[in-house]
LOMI-347070 format. One record per atom (N, C-alpha, C): residue number from 1; atom name; x negated, y negated, z negated. Coordinates in Angstrom, 3 decimals. Each point is the difference from the previous one (the first is absolute). Example, Ala and Ser with C-alpha at 12.3 -4.5 7.8 and 13.67 -1.06 7.14 Angstrom:
# residues 2
  num  atomo        c1        c2        c3
    1      N   -13.190     5.690    -7.800
    1     CA     0.890    -1.190     0.000
    1      C    -0.900    -1.200     0.000
    2      N     0.350    -1.050     0.720
    2     CA    -0.820    -1.190    -0.060
    2      C     0.770    -1.090    -0.730
//
This chain:
# residues 224
  num  atomo        c1        c2        c3
    1      N    -8.290    -3.789   -91.110
    1     CA     1.108    -0.537     0.779
    1      C    -0.532    -0.672     1.251
    2      N    -1.118    -0.732    -0.176
    2     CA    -0.591    -0.665     1.157
    2      C    -0.483     1.000     1.000
    3      N    -0.579     1.120    -0.549
    3     CA    -0.526     1.020     0.907
    3      C     1.132     0.631     0.785
    4      N     1.125     0.300    -0.625
    4     CA     1.143     0.624     0.690
    4      C     0.594    -0.954     1.004
    5      N     0.049    -1.294    -0.349
    5     CA     0.549    -1.000     0.934
    5      C    -0.873    -0.102     1.227
    6      N    -1.334     0.077    -0.260
    6     CA    -0.938    -0.093     1.128
    6      C     0.173     1.207     0.913
    7      N     0.194     1.164    -0.585
    7     CA     0.169     1.203     0.811
    7      C     1.269    -0.071     0.844
    8      N     1.087    -0.497    -0.632
    8     CA     1.252    -0.140     0.745
    8      C    -0.153    -0.988     1.170
    9      N    -0.729    -1.081    -0.289
    9     CA    -0.202    -0.998     1.065
    9      C    -0.773     0.599     1.168
   10      N    -1.071     0.752    -0.390
   10     CA    -0.822     0.613     1.064
   10      C     0.824     1.003     0.811
   11      N     0.823     0.789    -0.739
   11     CA     0.828     1.000     0.697
   11      C     0.992    -0.671     0.940
   12      N     0.644    -1.098    -0.468
   12     CA     0.969    -0.725     0.818
   12      C    -0.650    -0.567     1.238
   13      N    -1.206    -0.566    -0.207
   13     CA    -0.712    -0.571     1.165
   13      C    -0.325     1.098     0.998
   14      N    -0.441     1.179    -0.493
   14     CA    -0.348     1.108     0.884
   14      C     1.221     0.466     0.786
   15      N     1.142     0.082    -0.698
   15     CA     1.237     0.421     0.674
   15      C     0.382    -0.998     1.080
   16      N    -0.069    -1.271    -0.368
   16     CA     0.339    -1.035     0.999
   16      C    -0.915     0.063     1.212
   17      N    -1.317     0.199    -0.291
   17     CA    -0.946     0.109     1.121
   17      C     0.327     1.213     0.870
   18      N     0.370     1.114    -0.671
   18     CA     0.361     1.197     0.783
   18      C     1.215    -0.228     0.880
   19      N     0.999    -0.698    -0.620
   19     CA     1.215    -0.288     0.786
   19      C    -0.312    -0.879     1.187
   20      N    -0.848    -1.025    -0.229
   20     CA    -0.360    -0.907     1.106
   20      C    -0.759     0.723     1.094
   21      N    -0.927     0.868    -0.452
   21     CA    -0.782     0.754     1.013
   21      C     0.919     0.899     0.810
   22      N     0.939     0.708    -0.683
   22     CA     0.916     0.878     0.716
   22      C     0.908    -0.785     0.931
   23      N     0.439    -1.179    -0.453
   23     CA     0.853    -0.840     0.845
   23      C    -0.752    -0.473     1.234
   24      N    -1.257    -0.384    -0.203
   24     CA    -0.827    -0.454     1.125
   24      C    -0.219     1.132     0.995
   25      N    -0.243     1.206    -0.551
   25     CA    -0.249     1.156     0.857
   25      C     1.257     0.349     0.822
   26      N     1.152    -0.058    -0.701
   26     CA     1.262     0.299     0.696
   26      C     0.283    -1.022     1.080
   27      N    -0.274    -1.274    -0.335
   27     CA     0.223    -1.060     1.010
   27      C    -0.895     0.187     1.216
   28      N    -1.276     0.309    -0.276
   28     CA    -0.952     0.190     1.090
   28      C     0.405     1.185     0.881
   29      N     0.440     1.073    -0.685
   29     CA     0.418     1.194     0.756
   29      C     1.206    -0.296     0.871
   30      N     0.945    -0.772    -0.556
   30     CA     1.186    -0.371     0.778
   30      C    -0.359    -0.840     1.215
   31      N    -0.919    -0.927    -0.182
   31     CA    -0.448    -0.836     1.114
   31      C    -0.675     0.834     1.065
   32      N    -0.848     0.953    -0.456
   32     CA    -0.674     0.862     0.975
   32      C     1.006     0.815     0.802
   33      N     1.026     0.499    -0.733
   33     CA     1.029     0.763     0.707
   33      C     0.745    -0.863     1.022
   34      N     0.269    -1.243    -0.357
   34     CA     0.689    -0.912     0.930
   34      C    -0.851    -0.277     1.220
   35      N    -1.320    -0.217    -0.279
   35     CA    -0.891    -0.275     1.141
   35      C    -0.057     1.218     0.932
   36      N    -0.112     1.188    -0.636
   36     CA    -0.058     1.216     0.816
   36      C     1.270     0.181     0.810
   37      N     1.144    -0.235    -0.676
   37     CA     1.289     0.125     0.683
   37      C     0.125    -1.006     1.133
   38      N    -0.403    -1.251    -0.279
   38     CA     0.081    -1.047     1.033
   38      C    -0.920     0.323     1.159
   39      N    -1.196     0.497    -0.335
   39     CA    -0.938     0.348     1.050
   39      C     0.544     1.116     0.873
   40      N     0.661     0.989    -0.610
   40     CA     0.591     1.096     0.771
   40      C     1.098    -0.490     0.920
   41      N     0.844    -0.915    -0.531
   41     CA     1.083    -0.554     0.820
   41      C    -0.568    -0.769     1.182
   42      N    -1.001    -0.850    -0.279
   42     CA    -0.611    -0.786     1.084
   42      C    -0.615     0.913     1.052
   43      N    -0.657     1.060    -0.433
   43     CA    -0.601     0.931     0.947
   43      C     1.046     0.697     0.849
   44      N     1.087     0.396    -0.635
   44     CA     1.072     0.657     0.746
   44      C     0.609    -0.935     1.041
   45      N     0.208    -1.268    -0.432
   45     CA     0.533    -0.981     0.942
   45      C    -0.943    -0.228     1.167
   46      N    -1.298    -0.063    -0.283
   46     CA    -0.988    -0.214     1.052
   46      C    -0.008     1.162     0.991
   47      N     0.017     1.221    -0.535
   47     CA     0.006     1.178     0.870
   47      C     1.263     0.037     0.855
   48      N     1.147    -0.301    -0.630
   48     CA     1.259    -0.020     0.732
   48      C    -0.029    -1.019     1.129
   49      N    -0.573    -1.185    -0.289
   49     CA    -0.095    -1.048     1.008
   49      C    -0.886     0.432     1.159
   50      N    -1.123     0.659    -0.336
   50     CA    -0.896     0.474     1.066
   50      C     0.673     1.054     0.881
   51      N     0.735     0.898    -0.634
   51     CA     0.690     1.045     0.762
   51      C     1.027    -0.616     0.949
   52      N     0.783    -0.970    -0.517
   52     CA     1.000    -0.661     0.841
   52      C    -0.658    -0.751     1.148
   53      N    -1.122    -0.684    -0.311
   53     CA    -0.713    -0.729     1.053
   53      C    -0.520     0.918     1.092
   54      N    -0.578     1.135    -0.415
   54     CA    -0.497     0.969     0.977
   54      C     1.134     0.566     0.856
   55      N     1.151     0.228    -0.643
   55     CA     1.153     0.514     0.746
   55      C     0.453    -0.999     1.061
   56      N     0.052    -1.281    -0.395
   56     CA     0.401    -1.044     0.956
   56      C    -0.994    -0.092     1.157
   57      N    -1.297     0.082    -0.325
   57     CA    -1.020    -0.068     1.046
   57      C     0.117     1.179     0.968
   58      N     0.258     1.183    -0.556
   58     CA     0.161     1.167     0.877
   58      C     1.208    -0.175     0.916
   59      N     1.086    -0.544    -0.539
   59     CA     1.188    -0.243     0.825
   59      C    -0.293    -1.006     1.104
   60      N    -0.731    -1.072    -0.346
   60     CA    -0.342    -0.997     1.005
   60      C    -0.900     0.593     1.085
   61      N    -0.967     0.823    -0.415
   61     CA    -0.883     0.653     0.969
   61      C     0.806     0.897     0.931
   62      N     0.938     0.764    -0.565
   62     CA     0.828     0.884     0.813
   62      C     0.846    -0.799     0.991
   63      N     0.556    -1.126    -0.458
   63     CA     0.799    -0.841     0.893
   63      C    -0.852    -0.586     1.114
   64      N    -1.209    -0.447    -0.339
   64     CA    -0.889    -0.549     1.020
   64      C    -0.418     1.070     1.004
   65      N    -0.270     1.204    -0.482
   65     CA    -0.342     1.102     0.903
   65      C     1.145     0.294     0.957
   66      N     1.226    -0.026    -0.522
   66     CA     1.170     0.248     0.847
   66      C     0.135    -1.089     1.059
   67      N    -0.210    -1.269    -0.416
   67     CA     0.073    -1.104     0.957
   67      C    -1.072     0.125     1.070
   68      N    -1.228     0.348    -0.414
   68     CA    -1.088     0.168     0.967
   68      C     0.308     1.136     0.969
   69      N     0.588     1.078    -0.519
   69     CA     0.382     1.103     0.874
   69      C     1.025    -0.432     1.030
   70      N     0.956    -0.830    -0.444
   70     CA     1.008    -0.521     0.930
   70      C    -0.641    -0.884     1.055
   71      N    -0.908    -0.881    -0.435
   71     CA    -0.675    -0.882     0.955
   71      C    -0.823     0.799     1.000
   72      N    -0.713     1.030    -0.528
   72     CA    -0.813     0.817     0.913
   72      C     0.883     0.713     1.015
   73      N     1.111     0.544    -0.471
   73     CA     0.906     0.708     0.905
   73      C     0.545    -0.939     1.060
   74      N     0.405    -1.211    -0.439
   74     CA     0.537    -0.982     0.952
   74      C    -1.060    -0.412     1.009
   75      N    -1.238    -0.204    -0.489
   75     CA    -1.080    -0.398     0.899
   75      C    -0.314     1.103     0.994
   76      N    -0.099     1.239    -0.497
   76     CA    -0.283     1.126     0.888
   76      C     1.115     0.201     1.012
   77      N     1.259    -0.186    -0.457
   77     CA     1.129     0.146     0.907
   77      C    -0.048    -1.058     1.089
   78      N    -0.333    -1.242    -0.390
   78     CA    -0.100    -1.074     0.984
   78      C    -1.105     0.294     1.006
   79      N    -1.143     0.465    -0.495
   79     CA    -1.104     0.333     0.896
   79      C     0.398     1.122     0.944
   80      N     0.702     1.009    -0.532
   80     CA     0.422     1.118     0.825
   80      C     0.963    -0.449     1.085
   81      N     0.936    -0.880    -0.356
   81     CA     0.951    -0.495     0.988
   81      C    -0.705    -0.787     1.094
   82      N    -0.974    -0.824    -0.386
   82     CA    -0.750    -0.773     0.985
   82      C    -0.774     0.926     0.930
   83      N    -0.618     1.039    -0.578
   83     CA    -0.753     0.948     0.814
   83      C     0.913     0.765     0.958
   84      N     1.184     0.383    -0.465
   84     CA     0.944     0.709     0.855
   84      C     0.476    -0.897     1.145
   85      N     0.286    -1.257    -0.305
   85     CA     0.425    -0.932     1.040
   85      C    -1.098    -0.205     1.041
   86      N    -1.235    -0.122    -0.480
   86     CA    -1.119    -0.183     0.919
   86      C    -0.204     1.239     0.865
   87      N     0.130     1.185    -0.602
   87     CA    -0.138     1.237     0.761
   87      C     1.087     0.109     1.054
   88      N     1.237    -0.320    -0.367
   88     CA     1.098     0.044     0.974
   88      C    -0.237    -0.967     1.142
   89      N    -0.492    -1.181    -0.337
   89     CA    -0.255    -1.005     1.042
   89      C    -1.075     0.478     0.968
   90      N    -1.062     0.593    -0.554
   90     CA    -1.085     0.490     0.845
   90      C     0.451     1.171     0.866
   91      N     0.839     0.879    -0.564
   91     CA     0.498     1.129     0.783
   91      C     0.857    -0.470     1.162
   92      N     0.829    -1.015    -0.235
   92     CA     0.806    -0.553     1.085
   92      C    -0.893    -0.684     1.031
   93      N    -0.953    -0.781    -0.471
   93     CA    -0.893    -0.732     0.898
   93      C    -0.819     0.952     0.877
   94      N    -0.446     1.118    -0.575
   94     CA    -0.833     0.952     0.735
   94      C     0.812     1.068     0.733
   95      N     1.332    -0.086    -0.091
   95     CA     0.826     0.967     0.715
   95      C    -0.028     1.388    -0.602
   96      N    -0.349     0.119    -1.276
   96     CA    -0.103     1.308    -0.639
   96      C     1.356     0.575    -0.381
   97      N     1.045    -0.816     0.005
   97     CA     1.342     0.465    -0.353
   97      C     1.003    -0.508     1.027
   98      N     1.067     0.756     0.159
   98     CA     1.097    -0.454     0.850
   98      C     0.799    -1.057    -0.740
   99      N     0.381    -1.049     0.710
   99     CA     0.770    -1.076    -0.624
   99      C     1.224    -0.315     0.854
  100      N     0.978    -0.574    -0.628
  100     CA     1.198    -0.405     0.727
  100      C     0.521    -1.302    -0.583
  101      N     0.863    -0.655     0.785
  101     CA     0.583    -1.262    -0.446
  101      C     0.570    -0.764     1.180
  102      N     0.578    -1.161    -0.270
  102     CA     0.553    -0.815     1.086
  102      C    -1.116    -0.636     0.814
  103      N     0.338    -0.436     1.173
  103     CA    -1.020    -0.650     0.819
  103      C     0.477    -0.244     1.417
  104      N    -0.963    -0.022     0.919
  104     CA     0.282    -0.287     1.404
  104      C    -0.507     1.132     0.881
  105      N     0.773     0.267     1.062
  105     CA    -0.438     0.925     1.040
  105      C    -0.170    -0.798     1.292
  106      N    -1.214     0.012     0.525
  106     CA    -0.324    -0.753     1.206
  106      C    -0.413     0.980     1.081
  107      N     0.638    -0.102     1.153
  107     CA    -0.302     0.895     1.116
  107      C    -0.592    -0.799     1.151
  108      N    -1.141     0.459     0.502
  108     CA    -0.643    -0.580     1.184
  108      C    -0.003     1.078     1.078
  109      N     0.815    -0.190     1.030
  109     CA     0.108     0.989     1.072
  109      C    -0.427    -0.664     1.304
  110      N    -1.225     0.310     0.404
  110     CA    -0.517    -0.603     1.224
  110      C    -1.511    -0.084    -0.061
  111      N    -0.570    -0.713     0.957
  111     CA    -1.466    -0.096     0.068
  111      C    -0.578    -0.881    -1.123
  112      N    -0.698     0.639    -0.920
  112     CA    -0.691    -0.725    -1.060
  112      C    -1.398     0.596    -0.157
  113      N    -0.888    -0.782    -0.524
  113     CA    -1.375     0.440    -0.213
  113      C    -0.231     0.327    -1.479
  114      N    -1.175     0.576    -0.251
  114     CA    -0.373     0.268    -1.384
  114      C    -0.068    -1.295    -0.795
  115      N    -0.494    -1.063     0.621
  115     CA    -0.070    -1.293    -0.689
  115      C     1.393    -0.525    -0.328
  116      N     0.970     0.268     0.887
  116     CA     1.375    -0.411    -0.286
  116      C     0.537     0.727    -1.239
  117      N    -0.286     1.282    -0.090
  117     CA     0.447     0.762    -1.163
  117      C    -0.680    -0.498    -1.273
  118      N    -1.294    -0.285     0.101
  118     CA    -0.711    -0.546    -1.161
  118      C     0.589    -1.335    -0.427
  119      N     0.308    -0.845     0.988
  119     CA     0.600    -1.300    -0.335
  119      C     1.360     0.180    -0.666
  120      N     0.762     0.990     0.450
  120     CA     1.309     0.255    -0.597
  120      C    -0.152     0.461    -1.445
  121      N    -0.959     0.872    -0.252
  121     CA    -0.251     0.466    -1.368
  121      C    -0.423    -1.150    -0.911
  122      N    -0.888    -0.840     0.500
  122     CA    -0.446    -1.152    -0.799
  122      C     1.161    -0.954    -0.286
  123      N     0.882    -0.174     0.984
  123     CA     1.164    -0.875    -0.193
  123      C     0.882     0.541    -1.133
  124      N     0.206     1.308    -0.005
  124     CA     0.845     0.615    -1.029
  124      C    -0.677    -0.052    -1.369
  125      N    -1.297     0.240    -0.042
  125     CA    -0.722    -0.087    -1.276
  125      C     0.068    -1.418    -0.564
  126      N    -0.242    -0.969     0.860
  126     CA     0.031    -1.395    -0.456
  126      C     1.388    -0.414    -0.468
  127      N     1.034     0.658     0.509
  127     CA     1.373    -0.320    -0.401
  127      C     0.398     0.698    -1.292
  128      N    -0.888     0.842    -0.542
  128     CA     0.282     0.628    -1.288
  128      C     0.365     1.468     0.044
  129      N    -0.262     0.680     1.116
  129     CA     0.294     1.429     0.069
  129      C    -0.873     0.759    -0.994
  130      N     0.615     0.884    -0.757
  130     CA    -0.717     0.764    -1.028
  130      C    -0.456     1.362     0.503
  131      N     0.635     0.507     1.037
  131     CA    -0.385     1.277     0.606
  131      C     0.364    -0.053     1.480
  132      N    -0.881     0.596     0.838
  132     CA     0.178    -0.075     1.453
  132      C    -0.177     1.374     0.628
  133      N     0.710     0.200     1.101
  133     CA    -0.152     1.234     0.775
  133      C     0.357    -0.293     1.452
  134      N    -0.632     0.753     0.918
  134     CA     0.327    -0.065     1.426
  134      C     0.319     1.408     0.461
  135      N     1.198     0.183     0.552
  135     CA     0.426     1.298     0.521
  135      C    -0.231     1.121    -1.020
  136      N     0.334    -0.286    -1.258
  136     CA    -0.131     0.996    -1.055
  136      C    -1.410     0.196    -0.503
  137      N    -0.935    -0.856     0.431
  137     CA    -1.385     0.101    -0.427
  137      C    -0.291    -1.123    -0.994
  138      N    -0.304     0.369    -1.261
  138     CA    -0.281    -0.994    -1.041
  138      C    -1.284    -0.767     0.325
  139      N     0.031    -1.294    -0.235
  139     CA    -1.154    -0.853     0.254
  139      C    -0.522    -0.582    -1.303
  140      N    -1.317     0.025    -0.161
  140     CA    -0.649    -0.567    -1.174
  140      C    -1.095    -0.946     0.476
  141      N    -0.710    -0.585    -0.960
  141     CA    -1.016    -0.994     0.367
  141      C    -1.109     0.588     0.859
  142      N    -0.292     1.283    -0.171
  142     CA    -1.080     0.630     0.755
  142      C     0.458     0.660     1.293
  143      N     1.284    -0.142     0.348
  143     CA     0.521     0.644     1.209
  143      C    -0.684    -0.548     1.256
  144      N    -0.179     0.898     0.967
  144     CA    -0.651    -0.357     1.269
  144      C     0.965     0.300     1.142
  145      N     0.212    -0.996     0.854
  145     CA     0.864     0.150     1.178
  145      C    -0.891    -0.099     1.237
  146      N     0.048     1.031     0.840
  146     CA    -0.854     0.047     1.180
  146      C     0.826     0.290     1.243
  147      N    -0.382    -0.578     1.155
  147     CA     0.704     0.292     1.253
  147      C    -0.547     1.270     0.657
  148      N     0.841     0.663     0.775
  148     CA    -0.406     1.171     0.776
  148      C     0.096    -0.333     1.490
  149      N    -0.712     0.758     0.794
  149     CA    -0.038    -0.264     1.441
  149      C     1.365     0.174     0.655
  150      N     0.837     0.900    -0.540
  150     CA     1.322     0.238     0.595
  150      C     1.048    -1.011    -0.446
  151      N    -0.420    -0.999    -0.739
  151     CA     0.933    -1.025    -0.455
  151      C     0.576     0.248    -1.374
  152      N    -0.247     1.165    -0.576
  152     CA     0.470     0.288    -1.365
  152      C    -0.931    -0.656    -1.014
  153      N     0.394     0.055    -1.216
  153     CA    -0.770    -0.632    -1.076
  153      C    -0.225     1.027    -1.104
  154      N    -1.202    -0.029    -0.575
  154     CA    -0.348     0.899    -1.094
  154      C    -0.048    -0.811    -1.296
  155      N     0.773     0.445    -0.985
  155     CA     0.013    -0.655    -1.306
  155      C    -0.545     0.983    -1.027
  156      N    -1.172    -0.302    -0.522
  156     CA    -0.650     0.881    -0.986
  156      C    -0.080     1.442     0.500
  157      N    -0.323     0.142     1.287
  157     CA    -0.190     1.332     0.577
  157      C     1.248     0.631     0.566
  158      N     1.172    -0.587    -0.209
  158     CA     1.256     0.557     0.509
  158      C     0.461    -0.798     1.218
  159      N     0.311     0.723     1.091
  159     CA     0.437    -0.651     1.239
  159      C     1.460    -0.413    -0.121
  160      N     0.313    -1.216     0.457
  160     CA     1.378    -0.490     0.005
  160      C     0.248    -0.801     1.270
  161      N     1.241    -0.015     0.439
  161     CA     0.361    -0.692     1.237
  161      C     1.212    -0.900    -0.245
  162      N     0.213    -0.908     0.939
  162     CA     1.120    -0.921    -0.139
  162      C     1.326     0.735     0.172
  163      N     1.071    -0.540    -0.531
  163     CA     0.082    -1.278    -0.713
  163      C    -0.676     0.067    -1.372
  164      N    -0.541    -1.129    -0.398
  164     CA    -0.693    -0.104    -1.283
  164      C     0.971    -0.571    -1.035
  165      N     0.335     0.853    -0.955
  165     CA     0.979    -0.384    -1.023
  165      C    -0.740    -0.283    -1.301
  166      N     0.033    -1.253    -0.405
  166     CA    -0.666    -0.431    -1.242
  166      C     0.983     0.094    -1.162
  167      N    -0.455     0.570    -1.088
  167     CA     0.741     0.014    -1.258
  167      C    -0.747    -0.915    -0.971
  168      N     0.695    -1.020    -0.492
  168     CA    -0.600    -0.944    -0.948
  168      C     0.900    -0.099    -1.223
  169      N    -0.476     0.511    -1.139
  169     CA     0.782    -0.036    -1.237
  169      C    -0.347    -1.280    -0.760
  170      N     1.020    -0.770    -0.310
  170     CA    -0.173    -1.273    -0.694
  170      C     1.320    -0.729    -0.039
  171      N    -0.022    -1.260    -0.372
  171     CA     1.228    -0.788    -0.047
  171      C     0.493    -0.249     1.419
  172      N     1.161     0.539     0.380
  172     CA     0.463    -0.118     1.390
  172      C     0.155    -1.438     0.476
  173      N     0.568    -0.860    -0.845
  173     CA     0.231    -1.390     0.423
  173      C    -1.322    -0.709     0.272
  174      N    -0.985     0.186    -0.867
  174     CA    -1.295    -0.644     0.185
  174      C    -0.698     0.517     1.252
  175      N     0.034     1.315     0.192
  175     CA    -0.633     0.593     1.185
  175      C     0.676    -0.488     1.284
  176      N     1.315    -0.032     0.004
  176     CA     0.718    -0.433     1.200
  176      C    -0.292    -1.468     0.313
  177      N    -0.032    -0.841    -1.025
  177     CA    -0.303    -1.420     0.221
  177      C    -1.382    -0.170     0.610
  178      N    -0.967     0.756    -0.498
  178     CA    -1.369    -0.107     0.522
  178      C    -0.085     0.500     1.431
  179      N     0.727     1.073     0.316
  179     CA    -0.089     0.569     1.350
  179      C     0.713    -0.842     1.047
  180      N     1.111    -0.593    -0.371
  180     CA     0.830    -0.716     0.981
  180      C    -0.216    -1.505    -0.007
  181      N    -0.983    -0.471    -0.721
  181     CA    -0.227    -1.442    -0.040
  181      C    -0.422    -0.503     1.381
  182      N     0.382    -1.211     0.345
  182     CA    -0.400    -0.566     1.296
  182      C    -1.525    -0.081     0.115
  183      N    -0.520     0.454     1.109
  183     CA    -1.445    -0.017     0.193
  183      C    -0.716     1.165    -0.633
  184      N     0.754     0.935    -0.581
  184     CA    -0.603     1.164    -0.643
  184      C    -0.464     1.032     1.017
  185      N    -0.501     1.122    -0.517
  185     CA    -0.586     1.019     0.861
  185      C     1.019     0.602     0.960
  186      N     1.210     0.284    -0.474
  186     CA     1.007     0.589     0.881
  186      C     0.409    -0.963     1.106
  187      N     0.002    -1.291    -0.301
  187     CA     0.271    -0.999     1.039
  187      C    -1.094     0.032     1.060
  188      N    -1.228     0.122    -0.428
  188     CA    -1.125     0.094     0.927
  188      C     0.130     1.244     0.861
  189      N     0.342     1.135    -0.623
  189     CA     0.176     1.237     0.756
  189      C     1.091    -0.156     1.057
  190      N     1.120    -0.568    -0.403
  190     CA     1.133    -0.147     0.915
  190      C    -0.353    -0.887     1.195
  191      N    -0.844    -0.994    -0.221
  191     CA    -0.346    -0.945     1.066
  191      C    -1.174     0.456     0.854
  192      N    -0.791     0.944    -0.493
  192     CA    -1.221     0.349     0.735
  192      C    -0.103     1.466     0.397
  193      N     0.879     0.874    -0.478
  193     CA    -0.071     1.420     0.325
  193      C     1.205     0.377     0.874
  194      N    -0.260     0.090     1.285
  194     CA     1.074     0.364     0.920
  194      C     0.413     1.458    -0.226
  195      N     1.301     0.232    -0.113
  195     CA     0.519     1.349    -0.168
  195      C    -0.020     0.501    -1.437
  196      N    -0.413    -0.816    -0.917
  196     CA    -0.034     0.420    -1.395
  196      C     1.358    -0.277    -0.643
  197      N     0.552     1.040    -0.587
  197     CA     1.270    -0.119    -0.707
  197      C    -0.284     0.016    -1.508
  198      N     0.493    -1.022    -0.679
  198     CA    -0.250    -0.146    -1.436
  198      C     1.318     0.125    -0.756
  199      N     0.005     0.800    -1.069
  199     CA     1.176     0.159    -0.842
  199      C    -0.402    -0.180    -1.454
  200      N     0.782    -0.812    -0.725
  200     CA    -0.268    -0.254    -1.419
  200      C     1.273     0.271    -0.791
  201      N    -0.093     0.886    -0.998
  201     CA     1.187     0.371    -0.775
  201      C    -0.345     0.090    -1.491
  202      N     0.895    -0.554    -0.809
  202     CA    -0.121     0.187    -1.446
  202      C     0.541     1.369    -0.395
  203      N    -0.681     0.633    -0.969
  203     CA     0.440     1.301    -0.481
  203      C     0.053    -0.011    -1.528
  204      N     1.044     0.642    -0.525
  204     CA     0.123     0.095    -1.458
  204      C    -0.972     1.021    -0.585
  205      N    -0.347     0.995     0.797
  205     CA    -0.916     1.035    -0.499
  205      C    -0.871     0.508     1.138
  206      N    -1.282    -0.162    -0.178
  206     CA    -0.993     0.519     0.926
  206      C    -0.989     0.866    -0.772
  207      N    -0.611     0.948     0.683
  207     CA    -0.959     0.885    -0.650
  207      C    -1.332    -0.057     0.727
  208      N    -1.059    -0.208    -0.776
  208     CA    -1.359     0.040     0.537
  208      C    -0.667     1.262    -0.538
  209      N    -0.429     0.915     0.885
  209     CA    -0.553     1.278    -0.463
  209      C    -1.388    -0.150    -0.603
  210      N    -0.488     1.102    -0.541
  210     CA    -1.364     0.034    -0.538
  210      C    -0.987    -0.135     1.155
  211      N    -1.101    -0.685    -0.246
  211     CA    -1.034    -0.143     1.026
  211      C    -0.543     1.369     0.398
  212      N    -0.327     0.142     1.280
  212     CA    -0.335     1.311     0.544
  212      C    -1.300     0.580    -0.523
  213      N    -0.939    -0.827    -0.403
  213     CA    -1.291     0.511    -0.462
  213      C    -0.433    -0.730    -1.259
  214      N    -0.855     0.681    -0.774
  214     CA    -0.531    -0.588    -1.216
  214      C    -1.310    -0.721     0.296
  215      N    -0.234    -1.064    -0.742
  215     CA    -1.242    -0.744     0.175
  215      C    -1.172     0.821    -0.523
  216      N    -1.059     0.058     0.796
  216     CA    -1.210     0.726    -0.395
  216      C    -1.154    -0.985    -0.042
  217      N    -0.630    -0.113    -1.170
  217     CA    -1.104    -0.942    -0.173
  217      C    -1.332     0.747     0.111
  218      N    -0.894    -0.547     0.802
  218     CA    -1.308     0.618     0.180
  218      C    -1.061    -0.611    -0.905
  219      N     0.149    -1.251    -0.310
  219     CA    -1.031    -0.700    -0.746
  219      C     0.497    -0.547    -1.340
  220      N     1.266    -0.299    -0.096
  220     CA     0.526    -0.578    -1.232
  220      C     0.186     1.083    -1.063
  221      N    -0.485    -0.273    -1.194
  221     CA     0.099     0.930    -1.120
  221      C     0.632    -0.722    -1.177
  222      N     1.024     0.605    -0.658
  222     CA     0.638    -0.673    -1.142
  222      C    -0.992    -0.245    -1.129
  223      N     0.155    -1.130    -0.676
  223     CA    -0.834    -0.329    -1.150
  223      C     0.515     0.756    -1.210
  224      N    -0.892     0.685    -0.741
  224     CA     0.394     0.754    -1.183
  224      C    -0.499    -0.688    -1.256
//
């Protein structure tokens, strides 16, 4: 009886140990599965976050590129406008283009010298004339006025005779004030040039033609 009781006890203990071992194994397996599942979820979340972050960065880069393109276009446009304005100004200054606008027409009919004509041109320039011409001949900074033996005058190689009609494009009121001021050049002419007839008229539209010749440089070379 003792032997059978001992065998039953041993068998019961073995069964209990087996149950405990199986329970422990099942618990461990369940925990491993949870860890694996949790690890997979965390990895998926991390990858998703990285993808979203990269997408946002690409969008920001694209927006910045677009802004830079706009800034470059605006800057280039501004530079182009400045260059065009400068080119137009130089073309007008050098007589390379025909120009028109309001201004003054001054006529000197009588005995005048080359120096008188030069003084008249300087008076008009100082008063703000933007373009000048005498008897349809455009005048620029390099223009040369020379006297001839027969009393005629040569302007940049072209012969012209009196009356000398000056075309001055600029603000008419300013030009007229400068020309007719007391003690001005026309006052001097009127008091010192016998037989000289002076006429000053404002015009709404005057035309200054293209300069007769192009500037030719012998020594100056553009910088490249």
